[in-house]
KELO-92180 format. One record per residue (C-alpha): residue in three letters; y negated, x, z negated. Coordinates in steps of 0.5 Angstrom, whole numbers, plus 2048, in hexadecimal, padded with zeros to 3 digits. Example, Ala and Ser with C-alpha at 12.3 -4.5 7.8 and 13.67 -1.06 7.14 Angstrom:
# residues 2
+-----+-----+-----+-----+
:   r :   y :   x :   z :
+-----+-----+-----+-----+
: ALA : 809 : 819 : 7F0 :
: SER : 802 : 81B : 7F2 :
+-----+-----+-----+-----+
# end
This chain:
# residues 372
+-----+-----+-----+-----+
:   r :   y :   x :   z :
+-----+-----+-----+-----+
: UNK : 80B : 807 : 809 :
: UNK : 80E : 809 : 810 :
: UNK : 80F : 807 : 817 :
: UNK : 80B : 803 : 81C :
: UNK : 80B : 7FC : 81C :
: UNK : 810 : 7F9 : 821 :
: UNK : 80F : 7FA : 829 :
: UNK : 80B : 7F4 : 82B :
: UNK : 811 : 7F2 : 82F :
: UNK : 815 : 7F0 : 829 :
: UNK : 815 : 7E9 : 827 :
: UNK : 817 : 7E6 : 820 :
: UNK : 818 : 7DE : 820 :
: UNK : 813 : 7DB : 81C :
: UNK : 811 : 7D4 : 81A :
: UNK : 80A : 7D6 : 81A :
: UNK : 80A : 7D9 : 822 :
: UNK : 804 : 7D6 : 825 :
: UNK : 7FF : 7D6 : 81E :
: UNK : 7F9 : 7DB : 81E :
: UNK : 7F6 : 7DF : 819 :
: UNK : 7EF : 7E3 : 819 :
: UNK : 7EF : 7E9 : 815 :
: UNK : 7E9 : 7EC : 812 :
: UNK : 7EB : 7F2 : 80E :
: UNK : 7E7 : 7F6 : 809 :
: UNK : 7EA : 7FD : 80C :
: UNK : 7EA : 7FC : 813 :
: UNK : 7E3 : 7FB : 814 :
: UNK : 7E2 : 801 : 810 :
: UNK : 7E1 : 807 : 815 :
: UNK : 7E7 : 80B : 814 :
: UNK : 7E4 : 812 : 815 :
: UNK : 7EA : 816 : 817 :
: UNK : 7EE : 814 : 810 :
: UNK : 7F5 : 813 : 810 :
: UNK : 7F8 : 80C : 810 :
: UNK : 7FB : 80A : 809 :
: UNK : 7FB : 804 : 804 :
: UNK : 7F8 : 7FE : 805 :
: UNK : 7F6 : 800 : 80D :
: UNK : 7FE : 802 : 80E :
: UNK : 800 : 7FC : 80B :
: UNK : 7FB : 7F7 : 810 :
: UNK : 7FD : 7FB : 815 :
: UNK : 805 : 7F9 : 814 :
: UNK : 803 : 7F2 : 813 :
: UNK : 800 : 7F1 : 819 :
: UNK : 806 : 7F3 : 81C :
: UNK : 80A : 7EF : 819 :
: UNK : 806 : 7E9 : 81A :
: UNK : 806 : 7EA : 822 :
: UNK : 80D : 7EB : 821 :
: UNK : 80D : 7E3 : 81E :
: UNK : 809 : 7E0 : 824 :
: UNK : 802 : 7E0 : 81F :
: UNK : 7FC : 7E1 : 824 :
: UNK : 7F9 : 7E7 : 820 :
: UNK : 7F1 : 7E8 : 821 :
: UNK : 7EF : 7EE : 81D :
: UNK : 7E7 : 7F1 : 81C :
: UNK : 7E7 : 7F9 : 81C :
: UNK : 7E3 : 7FE : 81C :
: UNK : 7E4 : 801 : 823 :
: UNK : 7E6 : 807 : 821 :
: UNK : 7ED : 804 : 81E :
: UNK : 7EE : 803 : 826 :
: UNK : 7F3 : 809 : 825 :
: UNK : 7F6 : 806 : 820 :
: UNK : 7F8 : 800 : 824 :
: UNK : 7FB : 804 : 829 :
: UNK : 7FF : 809 : 824 :
: UNK : 802 : 803 : 821 :
: UNK : 804 : 7FF : 827 :
: UNK : 800 : 7F9 : 826 :
: UNK : 7FB : 7FB : 82D :
: UNK : 7FC : 7F6 : 832 :
: UNK : 800 : 7F1 : 82F :
: UNK : 800 : 7EA : 832 :
: UNK : 7FE : 7E7 : 82B :
: UNK : 7F9 : 7EC : 828 :
: UNK : 7F2 : 7EC : 82A :
: UNK : 7EE : 7F2 : 826 :
: UNK : 7E7 : 7F1 : 825 :
: UNK : 7E4 : 7F8 : 826 :
: UNK : 7DD : 7F9 : 823 :
: UNK : 7D8 : 7FF : 824 :
: UNK : 7D7 : 802 : 81B :
: UNK : 7D0 : 7FF : 81B :
: UNK : 7CE : 7FF : 814 :
: UNK : 7D5 : 800 : 810 :
: UNK : 7DA : 7FA : 80E :
: UNK : 7D5 : 7F4 : 80D :
: UNK : 7D2 : 7F5 : 814 :
: UNK : 7D8 : 7F7 : 817 :
: UNK : 7DD : 7F1 : 814 :
: UNK : 7D7 : 7EC : 815 :
: UNK : 7D6 : 7EE : 81D :
: UNK : 7DF : 7ED : 81D :
: UNK : 7DF : 7E6 : 81A :
: UNK : 7D9 : 7E4 : 81E :
: UNK : 7DD : 7E6 : 824 :
: UNK : 7E2 : 7E2 : 823 :
: UNK : 7DE : 7DC : 822 :
: UNK : 7E1 : 7DA : 82A :
: UNK : 7E8 : 7D8 : 826 :
: UNK : 7EB : 7D4 : 821 :
: UNK : 7F0 : 7D7 : 81D :
: UNK : 7F5 : 7D4 : 817 :
: UNK : 7F3 : 7D9 : 812 :
: UNK : 7EE : 7DE : 811 :
: UNK : 7F1 : 7E4 : 80D :
: UNK : 7EC : 7E8 : 80A :
: UNK : 7EE : 7EF : 808 :
: UNK : 7ED : 7F2 : 801 :
: UNK : 7E6 : 7EF : 801 :
: UNK : 7E0 : 7F3 : 7FD :
: UNK : 7D8 : 7F2 : 7FE :
: UNK : 7D8 : 7F4 : 806 :
: UNK : 7DC : 7EF : 807 :
: UNK : 7D9 : 7E9 : 804 :
: UNK : 7D4 : 7E8 : 80A :
: UNK : 7DB : 7E8 : 80F :
: UNK : 7DE : 7E3 : 80A :
: UNK : 7D8 : 7DE : 80A :
: UNK : 7D8 : 7DE : 812 :
: UNK : 7E0 : 7DC : 813 :
: UNK : 7DF : 7D7 : 80E :
: UNK : 7D9 : 7D4 : 812 :
: UNK : 7DC : 7D5 : 819 :
: UNK : 7E3 : 7D4 : 817 :
: UNK : 7E2 : 7CD : 812 :
: UNK : 7E9 : 7CB : 814 :
: UNK : 7ED : 7D2 : 813 :
: UNK : 7F0 : 7D3 : 80B :
: UNK : 7EC : 7D9 : 809 :
: UNK : 7F1 : 7DE : 805 :
: UNK : 7EF : 7E5 : 802 :
: UNK : 7F4 : 7EA : 801 :
: UNK : 7F2 : 7EE : 7FA :
: UNK : 7F5 : 7F5 : 7FA :
: UNK : 7EF : 7F7 : 7F5 :
: UNK : 7EC : 7F4 : 7EF :
: UNK : 7E7 : 7EE : 7F1 :
: UNK : 7E0 : 7F1 : 7EF :
: UNK : 7DC : 7ED : 7EB :
: UNK : 7D6 : 7EE : 7F0 :
: UNK : 7DB : 7ED : 7F5 :
: UNK : 7DD : 7E7 : 7F1 :
: UNK : 7D6 : 7E4 : 7F0 :
: UNK : 7D4 : 7E4 : 7F8 :
: UNK : 7DA : 7E0 : 7FA :
: UNK : 7DA : 7DA : 7F5 :
: UNK : 7D7 : 7D5 : 7FA :
: UNK : 7DE : 7D7 : 7FE :
: UNK : 7E4 : 7D3 : 7FE :
: UNK : 7EA : 7D8 : 7FF :
: UNK : 7F1 : 7D9 : 7FD :
: UNK : 7F3 : 7E0 : 7FA :
: UNK : 7F9 : 7E5 : 7FB :
: UNK : 7FA : 7EB : 7F6 :
: UNK : 7FE : 7F0 : 7F6 :
: UNK : 7FF : 7F0 : 7F0 :
: UNK : 7FE : 7EC : 7E8 :
: UNK : 7F9 : 7F2 : 7E6 :
: UNK : 7F5 : 7F0 : 7ED :
: UNK : 7F6 : 7E8 : 7EC :
: UNK : 7F3 : 7E8 : 7E5 :
: UNK : 7EB : 7E9 : 7E7 :
: UNK : 7EC : 7E4 : 7EC :
: UNK : 7EF : 7DF : 7E8 :
: UNK : 7EA : 7DB : 7E5 :
: UNK : 7E4 : 7DD : 7EA :
: UNK : 7E7 : 7DA : 7F0 :
: UNK : 7E7 : 7D3 : 7F3 :
: UNK : 7ED : 7D3 : 7F6 :
: UNK : 7F5 : 7D5 : 7F4 :
: UNK : 7F7 : 7DD : 7F2 :
: UNK : 7FD : 7DF : 7F4 :
: UNK : 801 : 7E6 : 7F3 :
: UNK : 805 : 7E9 : 7F9 :
: UNK : 806 : 7F0 : 7FB :
: UNK : 80B : 7F5 : 7FE :
: UNK : 80D : 7FB : 803 :
: UNK : 80E : 7F7 : 80A :
: UNK : 812 : 7FD : 80C :
: UNK : 816 : 7FD : 806 :
: UNK : 81D : 7FE : 80A :
: UNK : 81B : 805 : 80B :
: UNK : 81B : 807 : 804 :
: UNK : 822 : 808 : 801 :
: UNK : 826 : 80D : 7FD :
: UNK : 829 : 813 : 802 :
: UNK : 830 : 812 : 804 :
: UNK : 833 : 819 : 803 :
: UNK : 832 : 81B : 7FC :
: UNK : 82F : 822 : 7FC :
: UNK : 832 : 828 : 7FA :
: UNK : 830 : 82A : 7F3 :
: UNK : 82C : 830 : 7F3 :
: UNK : 82A : 82F : 7EB :
: UNK : 822 : 82E : 7EF :
: UNK : 81F : 827 : 7EC :
: UNK : 81A : 824 : 7F2 :
: UNK : 815 : 821 : 7EF :
: UNK : 80E : 81E : 7F3 :
: UNK : 808 : 81B : 7F2 :
: UNK : 807 : 817 : 7F9 :
: UNK : 7FF : 815 : 7FA :
: UNK : 7F9 : 817 : 7FE :
: UNK : 7F8 : 81D : 7FC :
: UNK : 7F3 : 820 : 7F9 :
: UNK : 7F1 : 81A : 7F5 :
: UNK : 7F0 : 81B : 7EE :
: UNK : 7F2 : 814 : 7EC :
: UNK : 7F9 : 815 : 7EF :
: UNK : 7FA : 81A : 7E9 :
: UNK : 7FD : 821 : 7EC :
: UNK : 7F9 : 824 : 7E6 :
: UNK : 7FD : 820 : 7E1 :
: UNK : 803 : 823 : 7E6 :
: UNK : 802 : 82A : 7E6 :
: UNK : 800 : 82A : 7DD :
: UNK : 806 : 826 : 7DC :
: UNK : 80A : 82B : 7E1 :
: UNK : 806 : 832 : 7DD :
: UNK : 80A : 82F : 7D6 :
: UNK : 811 : 82E : 7D7 :
: UNK : 815 : 833 : 7D4 :
: UNK : 817 : 839 : 7D9 :
: UNK : 81F : 837 : 7DA :
: UNK : 81B : 830 : 7DC :
: UNK : 815 : 833 : 7DF :
: UNK : 81A : 838 : 7E4 :
: UNK : 81E : 832 : 7E7 :
: UNK : 818 : 82D : 7E9 :
: UNK : 815 : 82D : 7EF :
: UNK : 80E : 829 : 7F0 :
: UNK : 80C : 826 : 7F6 :
: UNK : 806 : 824 : 7F7 :
: UNK : 805 : 81F : 7FE :
: UNK : 801 : 81E : 801 :
: UNK : 7FA : 822 : 803 :
: UNK : 7F5 : 820 : 808 :
: UNK : 7F2 : 827 : 807 :
: UNK : 7F5 : 82E : 805 :
: UNK : 7F6 : 82D : 7FE :
: UNK : 7F3 : 833 : 7F9 :
: UNK : 7F6 : 839 : 7F9 :
: UNK : 7F6 : 838 : 7F1 :
: UNK : 7FB : 833 : 7F2 :
: UNK : 800 : 835 : 7F8 :
: UNK : 801 : 83C : 7F4 :
: UNK : 804 : 839 : 7EF :
: UNK : 80C : 83B : 7EF :
: UNK : 810 : 835 : 7F0 :
: UNK : 80A : 831 : 7F3 :
: UNK : 80B : 82F : 7F9 :
: UNK : 804 : 82B : 7FD :
: UNK : 806 : 827 : 803 :
: UNK : 800 : 826 : 808 :
: UNK : 7FF : 81F : 80A :
: UNK : 806 : 81B : 80C :
: UNK : 806 : 817 : 812 :
: UNK : 808 : 80F : 80F :
: UNK : 80F : 810 : 813 :
: UNK : 810 : 817 : 80F :
: UNK : 810 : 814 : 808 :
: UNK : 817 : 811 : 807 :
: UNK : 81A : 817 : 809 :
: UNK : 816 : 81B : 805 :
: UNK : 817 : 817 : 7FF :
: UNK : 81F : 817 : 800 :
: UNK : 81E : 81E : 7FF :
: UNK : 81C : 81D : 7F8 :
: UNK : 81E : 81C : 7F1 :
: UNK : 819 : 819 : 7EE :
: UNK : 812 : 815 : 7EF :
: UNK : 80C : 816 : 7EB :
: UNK : 807 : 810 : 7EB :
: UNK : 802 : 813 : 7E7 :
: UNK : 7FC : 80F : 7E9 :
: UNK : 7F6 : 80D : 7E5 :
: UNK : 7F4 : 807 : 7E9 :
: UNK : 7F9 : 804 : 7ED :
: UNK : 7F9 : 7FB : 7EF :
: UNK : 801 : 7FC : 7F3 :
: UNK : 802 : 803 : 7F4 :
: UNK : 806 : 804 : 7FB :
: UNK : 809 : 80B : 7F8 :
: UNK : 80D : 808 : 7F2 :
: UNK : 810 : 803 : 7F6 :
: UNK : 812 : 808 : 7FC :
: UNK : 815 : 80C : 7F6 :
: UNK : 819 : 807 : 7F2 :
: UNK : 81C : 804 : 7F9 :
: UNK : 81E : 80B : 7FB :
: UNK : 822 : 80C : 7F4 :
: UNK : 81E : 810 : 7F0 :
: UNK : 81C : 810 : 7E9 :
: UNK : 814 : 80F : 7E8 :
: UNK : 810 : 813 : 7E3 :
: UNK : 809 : 80E : 7E3 :
: UNK : 803 : 80E : 7DF :
: UNK : 802 : 807 : 7DA :
: UNK : 7FE : 803 : 7DE :
: UNK : 800 : 7FC : 7E0 :
: UNK : 802 : 7FD : 7E6 :
: UNK : 808 : 801 : 7E5 :
: UNK : 80A : 7FE : 7DE :
: UNK : 80B : 7F8 : 7E2 :
: UNK : 80F : 7FC : 7E7 :
: UNK : 813 : 800 : 7E3 :
: UNK : 814 : 7FA : 7DD :
: UNK : 81C : 7FA : 7DF :
: UNK : 81D : 802 : 7DD :
: UNK : 81C : 804 : 7E4 :
: UNK : 818 : 80B : 7E1 :
: UNK : 814 : 80E : 7DC :
: UNK : 80D : 80C : 7D9 :
: UNK : 809 : 812 : 7D8 :
: UNK : 802 : 813 : 7D7 :
: UNK : 800 : 819 : 7D5 :
: UNK : 802 : 820 : 7D7 :
: UNK : 806 : 821 : 7D1 :
: UNK : 80A : 81B : 7D2 :
: UNK : 80B : 81C : 7D9 :
: UNK : 80D : 823 : 7D8 :
: UNK : 812 : 81F : 7D3 :
: UNK : 814 : 81A : 7D8 :
: UNK : 816 : 820 : 7DE :
: UNK : 819 : 823 : 7D9 :
: UNK : 81F : 81E : 7D7 :
: UNK : 81F : 81D : 7DF :
: UNK : 820 : 824 : 7E0 :
: UNK : 825 : 824 : 7DB :
: UNK : 828 : 81D : 7DC :
: UNK : 82C : 81C : 7E3 :
: UNK : 82F : 816 : 7E0 :
: UNK : 829 : 813 : 7DE :
: UNK : 825 : 815 : 7E5 :
: UNK : 82B : 811 : 7E9 :
: UNK : 82A : 80B : 7E4 :
: UNK : 823 : 80A : 7E4 :
: UNK : 823 : 80B : 7EC :
: UNK : 828 : 806 : 7EC :
: UNK : 824 : 801 : 7E8 :
: UNK : 81D : 803 : 7EC :
: UNK : 820 : 801 : 7F2 :
: UNK : 823 : 7FA : 7F0 :
: UNK : 81D : 7F9 : 7ED :
: UNK : 818 : 7FB : 7F3 :
: UNK : 81E : 7F7 : 7F8 :
: UNK : 81D : 7F0 : 7F3 :
: UNK : 815 : 7F1 : 7F3 :
: UNK : 812 : 7F4 : 7F7 :
: UNK : 814 : 7F4 : 7FF :
: UNK : 80F : 7F0 : 803 :
: UNK : 811 : 7EA : 807 :
: UNK : 80D : 7E8 : 80D :
: UNK : 811 : 7E2 : 80E :
: UNK : 810 : 7E0 : 807 :
: UNK : 808 : 7E2 : 807 :
: UNK : 807 : 7DD : 80D :
: UNK : 80B : 7D7 : 80A :
: UNK : 807 : 7D8 : 803 :
: UNK : 801 : 7DB : 805 :
: UNK : 7FE : 7DC : 80C :
: UNK : 800 : 7D5 : 80E :
: UNK : 803 : 7D1 : 809 :
: UNK : 804 : 7CA : 809 :
: UNK : 800 : 7C5 : 807 :
+-----+-----+-----+-----+
# end
């Protein structure tokens, strides 16, 4: 993701202006501990900004270390935003509960429960008791744990999931409706380069994620790189982005491997426009913003065979390859076939534009404040 939400002075005409939502989110109730903001929490900050632009009154529960992030993303001081900042007393459970109880003096149209796990259960029950006229909506970015689902059996709530992979566990285990909707809220920032890069014979491939993280597949990428024939290997530049700590000397010293320290969200789109191929080699994802960012940039994808990647490449925007040997074969093909790179990238972008661009207006109409 890239630029911060629009400034508090921006306004979009919306039929939902004046409506109100209480947001209690698993990630925002957790102490940040200096970690970079990415993924779900970054999406949530964008969403809050876009709700405010549309005149929605937003109350959000945050552990107080998030106050700096609210400043950085242009949210602090907005007349329609009420942050409930709580101290880190006893982890997510107590932080979220105190925040939810701190909102009892207000009445809300909807209580949005973000990415809940067991720690959010006390706050969910508190919200259901203190906001009896409000709709409860769970926004699930991860699979529902059976223990969590057992603990919330007595609650009446709907669920919005980021993928069918996530929805599968909720269906049949909750009383309310279970729908799927997700995408990049700043999708306009991701587009192909406006000018073709001078052909220097090098094919730049990137693996984008929060590194080091064994689940992102960097070891598979490095194994595949080592398997390439010399004539192919000499043309490949593998970019590993981005590390929250100093990458190991073992990795950074490999010829042709370029390690990047943490990229700020605003720098990601331009970084991708310097690449030729995106590698998404994760062993476990429930959506993956990185693959969609690459697709929107018009890059062909090499991805592992997991359900959320199979879904995104079902129109031909890339190659599914699960083992290092298969990945090396896919890399070889895309190095040697420039026309295939271009065609797969075109298909990938078209698919992402059709399926994975977030619409806050549709979210408001269909899920946050649906008509009876």
